[in-house]
N, C-alpha and C positions, 0 to 999 in steps of 0.2 A: 178549651183551657186544657193545657197540659197536666199530667198528674204530679209533675214536679218542674222546677226551673230547668229548661234545658241548658246543657253545658257545651262549650266549645273549646278545643285545643286542637290547632292544626287544620281547622275547616276552611279558614280564608286567609288572604294574603298578609292579614294584620292581626291574626288571632293564633299565631303558632309561637315557636320559640327558635333561638339561635342554636347553632351547633354547640358552642360552649356550654350553654344553659342545658341543653339535653345531656351532654356528658356529665355534668354535675348531678343531675337528676338521676340518671341511670345508675351512677356511684351510690347515691343515697338510697335508691330502691333495690340495690345489688342485682341490677339488670344490665351488667356491662357486657353480657354474652349475646346482646340483641342483634348484632350484626351492623353493617353500614346503614346509616340513616338515609331516608329518601330526601333528596334535596328539593325544597321549595323554591327558593331563589337564591342563586349563587352570589348575586351582588349584595344582599342583605344578610347573607350567611344564615338564612333560615332553612329549617328541616321539618319534615313531618314527624313527630314522635312515633316510637314503635307502637305497633297494634296492642302489645300487652300493657303498655303505659295508658294508652287511650281507654282500653277497657277497664283498667284498675280504676280510673277516674270516672267511669261511665259516661263519657262524652258522647254526643249525640250527632255529630257532623263529621263527613269525610270530604276531603278535597279531591277535585279532578282538575288536572293541569293540562294546558297545552304543552305541546313539544317544542324543541328548538327548530329554527328554520334550517333547511338544507343549505341555502345560501347565505353566506355572511353571518354565521353564529358567532357568539362572543369569541373574540380572538385575543388571547393572552399576549401581551407585549413583554412582560417579565413577571417576577414574582408579585409585583404589587399594583399592576395596572392592566387594563383591557380596553379593547374598543368593540362597541356593539354594532349591530346591523344598520343602525342609523348614522353611524360614523361619529358616535359620542364616546370620549375617552373618560374611563373611570378609573379613579386611584384609590387604592385601600390603605389607609394609615395603619399602622401597627396595632394590632389587636381590635381593629375596628372593622366596619363593613365598607363596602365601595361606595364611593360618592363621585358624582359626574363633575369633571374639572374643566372640560372643553367641549363644545360641540361645533358642527360644521357652520354655524351662523354666529358663533360667539363675538368675533371680532370685527364684525361688519358695522361700519360707522353710520350709514344711512340706507338700510336695506329697503326694498319696495317689493310688492307681490312678484314682479318678474324675476327677482332673484332667485325664486324657489322653482322656476320653471326648467332650468337645466340640471337640477340635482337629481341624482339616481336614487329613488326612494325604494325602501324594502318592498317586497311583493306580499301583499296580504294572503295571496293564495299559495304561497310556498307549502308544498304538501307535507313538509317535516312539522308544521305546526299541528297537524290533524291526524298525523299517523298514529293509529292505534287508540285514538280518543274515544271512539265509540265503544270499542271493545272494553277500555278501561272503566268507563261510566256504567256500561251494562253489567260488568262484573260486580262492581260495588252495589249497583242496584238490586241485583238478583241474589247476591250472597250475603248481604248484610242488612240490618233493620234500620240503618242510619239515614240522615238527610244528606244527600249528595249535592255538594256545592261546586259548580264550574267557575273557576277562577280565570278572569280575564286579564289580570294585569292593571296597568295604570292608564289614565285617560288623557285627554289633550292638555290639561293645565301643566301636568308633570312633563309630558313629552315635549312641549314647547319650552318649558324651563330648561331641559337637558339639551335641547337643540340650539337654544338661543343664549342661555345663561339666565340665571334667576333674576338679576337686577335689569338686565338688558330687556328681558320679556315684559317685565312690570313696567318699565318706562315705555316699551312699544305700544302697550295698551292705551296710553295717553297721548304720546307724540307721534307714533306712527300706526294708527289704528288699522289701516288698510293691510298693512304687512301683518300685524298681529291677527287679524281675522283670517288672512289667507293661510298663515301657519296653523292656526286653530283648525281650519277645515281640512288640511292634509292630515292632521292627527286624528280628528273625528272620523274622517272618511276611512282611514285605515282601520280604525277600531270598530267601526259599523260592520266593514266587510269581514273582518276576523270574526266578529260576534256572530254575524249570519252563517258563515261557514261552520263554526264550531256548533252551533245550535242545530244546523242541518244534520250534523253528525250525531249529536249527543242529547238533544232535547228529550227524547222519550225516557231517558234514564237519569236526568238530573232534576233536583227539586228546587234550586234556587240558583242564581247567577250572581257573582261579586265582580265589581270593579272599583278602583280607587282613584281619587283625584282631590288633592288636599286643596281646600279653600278657606283654611283658618290657620292662624298662628296662635301662639300661647295667650296672647293679651287681646287679640282682635281679629276680624276677618282678614283674609289675604288681600281682598280689594274691597271697595265701597259695593254695598248691595246693588246699588243702580248700575254700576259698572259691571257686576256680575250678571245682572239680568239683561243687559243690552248685548254683551259680547260672548260670554261663557254659556249661560243657561240655554240659549238655542241650539248649541252644539250638545249639551247635555240631554236636551229633550230628544234630538235625533238618535242618540245613543240609547237612551232609555226606551224609547219606541222600538228600536230594532230588537230589544230583549222582549219587551211586552207583546210583540207580534207572536211570539212563540208561547205566550201565556204563562211566563216565568216570574216568580217574585225576584225582586232585585234587592241585593244588600250593597249599599252605597258606603264606601270608605272615604272618610275625611277626618283627619286629626284636627285639633284646635277648637278656637272659639267660633263655632259655627251656628250658635242660636239664631243669628239674625237671618239665616239662610234656611231655617227648618220649613217655614211656610212654602218657600219655593221648592224644595225637595218633595214635599207632600204634593204640590202642584205637578212636579214632574211625574209623579207616579211611582217614586221610589218607596219601597216597603219596609226597609230596615237601615238604621244608621249605625255604622260601626266606625271607631272603637269607643265612642262617647268619652272623650278625654275630659274627665271630671276635674282635673287641675287646671283646666283652660278657663278663662274668663267667661262667666255667663252660663257654664254648664252645670248648674245646680240640678241634681238628678230629680229631686221632688218636683221642681218646677217643670223640667222637661216632661215628665210623666204627666202631670196635671195638665198642661197646655197641649201636648201632642200624642199623649198615650193612646188615644183612640185612633190615631191615624198612623203612626209609626211604631215599629218595633225597635227597641234599643238593644244593641248587640255589643257587649263589652262591659265597661264601666267599673272594673276593679283597678284601682289606681296602681300603676307601675312606676310612676315618677318618683313617688316617696314611699308608699305603703308597703309594695311588694319588694322593692329594692332595699329599703333601709329599715322597715319596721319589723317588729317582733311577730311571732306566730299569732299572739292574741291581737295585735294590731290588725293582722290579716283577717282573722276571724270576725273582728268588729266591722271592718270595712265590707266584707261580704255580707253580713247581716244588714248593713245600711242599705247597700245597693238593692238587695233583694226587697227589703221593706219599701224602698222608694219606687222600684220599678215593677215588681212582679205580682202586684195584687190582683189583677184580672187578665194575666197573661201579658204577652207582648214584650217579653224580655228573655234574652239568650245571654247567660252569664259567661264572661271571658274577661281575660286581662285587656287593660287599655293597651293596645298594640303587642307587638311580638316580645316575649319575655326575653331579656337580655342575660348575658353571662354572669353579671354580678348579683342577680336574683337568688337569694339562698334557696336550694331546693326544698327545705322544710317549708318555706312560704308557699311554694308552688302546691305542695301536698296540702297545707292548711286550707288554701283557697278552695280546692275542689271538695275536701272533706267538709269543710264548714257548708259549702253550698248543698252537699247531698244531705246533711243533717237538717 
């Protein structure tokens, strides 16, 4: 049992904040002189808050990130779009973050597995991904008391959606399963190779590993549970096994209504679920804890969709108390916002979340 509820801001790919949110928080805390923020993800415009802010809130996790590839890093096309190493074009709407708008297989009418053979795939062994990784992890491990989280990015569900298109890929699962599974294997194999290389470098100095792969929407699972178990879960199992070979706990990120998959996640060996989207269907926190609290740690849970973004300071304090009451009775809870804190969230509410948790 921890002596208090552990807190996270900036520790995982979905529990940090955007650059506009950090700028507002700095101004509110009179910390404008902190210097340039460390980029977490350029595409989502997320950053790791300054160490002074993390220490002020007494957060307990620090992120370790892979580097950019030497070959084909993100290439800016103009001020609003870029192309990544997979050949996916991303567009940034005004005041927003980048979204994928076109992939190399988006417009194929009837693809089959042979379509993938001639494509020039990224190299998982690109040295740029791992350069300095061991040193960064070791420095944090030896110089700080925090839990060090190795962040591996997104998994095959997301990557297939980027490469093929969201709607097209969902239809492929039903209409062209051979192609869908071949594409899933390309993505999973890449992720497993990157995971293995990264942990060969950094495993002695990291306490947990995180990757994300959304399998839920606001109202329901992304796919039927039986379809998940037949086509996606076997790839997730191989990815989880690659991490477990190094003896590391795994934080799995999925937004949305994922209650129907929780038994599957436990079966895979996943240790923690992030971000626990409490505004999604079926994600009642008391029920989640009652049914799965002995087998899963819940990481997140403080509503951003309504409470943090539109609520009062007292609303935030009530929200924090509710989630701690539901989740933290016998451990197994890391308090964080549900996904990355966006620019419209009042900085007063960010401060209230952490102060209420510490109280």
